[in-house]
C-alpha positions, 0 to 999 in steps of 0.5 A: 063136164070134166076138162081134164078129157079135153086136156091132151098131152100137147096141151100140158105146160111147155107143149105148143098148142094143138088148134086145128081148122075144125076147133078154130071155126067152133070157136067162132061159131060159139062166141056168135051164138053167145051173143046177146046171151045173158052176161052174168050166167056166162061168167058164172058157167065159164068161170066154174070151167076155168076153175075145172081146167086149172085144177086139171094142170092147165096152164095159167095164162095161156089164152091158147090152151084155154081157149082150146080147152073151153071149144072142146066142152062147148063142142061136147055140150051142143053137139051131143057126140054128132058133128060139129060146124067145124069138124064137118067143114074140116071133113067137107075139105077132106072130100075135096082133096081126096076126091081132088086127089084121084081126079088129078092122079087120073088125069096125070095118068092119061095125059101121060098116056095119050101122049105115049100112045102114038101110032105108028111112030115113036114117042118124041122123048124130048117133047113128053118130057117138057109136057109132063115133067118139066111142066109139073117142075116149073108148077113146083118151082113157083110153089117154092117161089111163093112159099120163100116169099113169105120168109124173104120179102126182099125176093123180086115180085112177079110182074103187075099184069101178070098179076093184074091177068090171074086176078081178072081170071079169077074174079070172073070165074068167082063172079059166074060161080055165083050167079050160077047158083044165086040166080036159082036159089031166089033173093032171100036165100040170096041174101042169107048167103051172102050174109053169110059169106060177109060173116065169115070174112069178118071172122077170118079177115086176120087170118090171111096167112094160116087161109092162103097156106090151107089153100096152098098145101091143098094146090099141093096135094092135087099137084102130087096126084098130077105126078104120081099118075104120070109116073103111075103111067111111065112104070107100066108102060115100060113093064106093059108095052113095046112102044119106041121111044127117041128124039125128033130133029127137023133143025140142024141146031137140034143135035146129038150132043146137045140131047146128050148135055140134056140127058146127063144133066137130068140124070145126074141125081140117080147118076150119083148115087147108082153109076154113070150107066144107070137109067139113061140111053148112052152116047151110041143110043142117043145117036141111033134113035134120032128120028124124022118126022114123017119117017116113022121107025125106019134106021131107028134102035129099037133095044134103046128103047129101054133105056129111053123108057127108064131115063123117063121113070126117073125122070119123072121120080126124082123131078116129078115126085119128089120135088112134089112131095117136099113142098107139100110136107113143107106146106103142112109145116107151114100151115101148122105153124100158123095155127099155132102162131093164131093170135088170141090177144085180139080186142074180140076174144078180150070179153072170154079171156076176162069171164075166164080169168077174172077173179070173183071178187065181191067189195062189201060197203063200209060201216061207215058213210061214204066220204064226199071227198078223196085227199090221200091221192089226189094230183098236188098243185105243183103237178098240173103242169105236165112235165116232159111228153104226155101220153094217155093209156086207155085199156084196148078193151074200151077204147074208141075214138069218141072215148078218146076225144072225151076224155083228153076235152074234160081233162082239159076242162077239168085239170088245165093239162090233157095229154096229146098222144094215147095209145091202146093199153094191151091186156097181155104183159108181154105186149104191155113190157113192150109198150113201156119200152116205146115210152120209155124211147120216147121220155125226155131225159125221164121226165113223162107225164102218163095218164093211165085210164081206169073203170072205177068199178073194176077191181084193183088187180096184181096185173094193175100194181105190176103194171105201176111198178114197171112203169115206175122202174123204167121211167124212173123217178122223173115221171108222174104217174096219174090214174084217171077213173070214170065211172060206168060208161053209158055209150057212145063215147060217154061214162058216169061219174065215180062212185065215191066208194069206188074212188076210196077203194083204188085211193087206199090202194095207190096211197098203200104204194107211198109213191108221191109222184102217183096220184089219182084223177076222178073225171066228171061226165063229158057233157057239160063241157 
């Protein structure tokens, strides 16, 4: 399979990675399906793909773009031109959005028409405006508030009692829905469904920002259908109906001056563009369209209804449709930004990246017998005591609490000193640079005893030499760098002894650097501590 077909323009160097929801789901499905398969076969397949990918112009060192092309190839091989699981899920989401948009459009138009068709009485403009335009505008403002809260976390939070009330309502609805479906499918399917839900939670536990952005964007899309339905109902009713409009007043504090101030404030956006007398009733028309309960259209100016209907149409467009459209576009940009910022530097992606990017290296046995001891890079006696703070770096792909405790105990038992603190050693160069900057800040006047754990059978690669050289450059000549070798891990935080051949290879590579402050330590298994 030629991976050049999987490389789009956005996959080229300098462009953003074109991840979407379907590709993320397919990546997780592919990683799940490959559990338990032979690692050697996967290594040959993925390494051959990565070579073709690089020949096709794929950038080196970019997990995101390499994984994206890898997903495309796995999708073509596994689905045979049929919809993949991720594509099916994305299609379902589009159908839900489309049907929801139609439903909310009909709901908004029906709501507006039901409020407009008041038999025997004029439409109360103030009540109608707050019900059909004011409430959606408040919901739009809430959407902007929540969106800005991600960028400006110091905004005042909503009351805790409101959060608890909404959480209880949501949890109650989820439980009722669960009982509605699971009580009818039997215990076996219920367990399978819950297992699938647990797998989804595990796979998307680190994607709260993306999931919330997608859900919020769906809600904004449905809200746009609602305000468009209201706008369509108002526009059609203005063109096809002779309904009278006015404002009802039963108390002395609702006066014409206040209604006029409200109208001028709401109509300010379009009067600035089209003129002061466009799209709203005049002062005289406002005074002549006041009515009282149970009096109907008695004494009203029927010609003023035209301007009142124009006021409602403009209000629905300016304060209903446009803000919701802006919120929808901002939400889409937010979800795309979350997709482009997807983190593939996590531990669970390291195995795939190693299969793709690790060169095919074989070490042939020498013609002479294996040496029993290594002399050139063994820790000297005057370095046996720690100088400055002592830290242990463990590669994040093998790091565990049990392994860390065993290594520290074994160092104390075997060499008389051990690090008191540790850090996980990331695999990405930028993350390693940030870790070194942190260690420089913790060094005691440039003095530090830094232990770097390595599996002896792993090849001595350029990235590790770069790590040693950068550590020396940043920490200075006063720091001691100790490469701690362990053999094959046997499980439960234990390991085998490093072979003499591996120790010899590492010894030669470290000795070639010519740095007397770099030493090589070989740890025995921890069983006899």
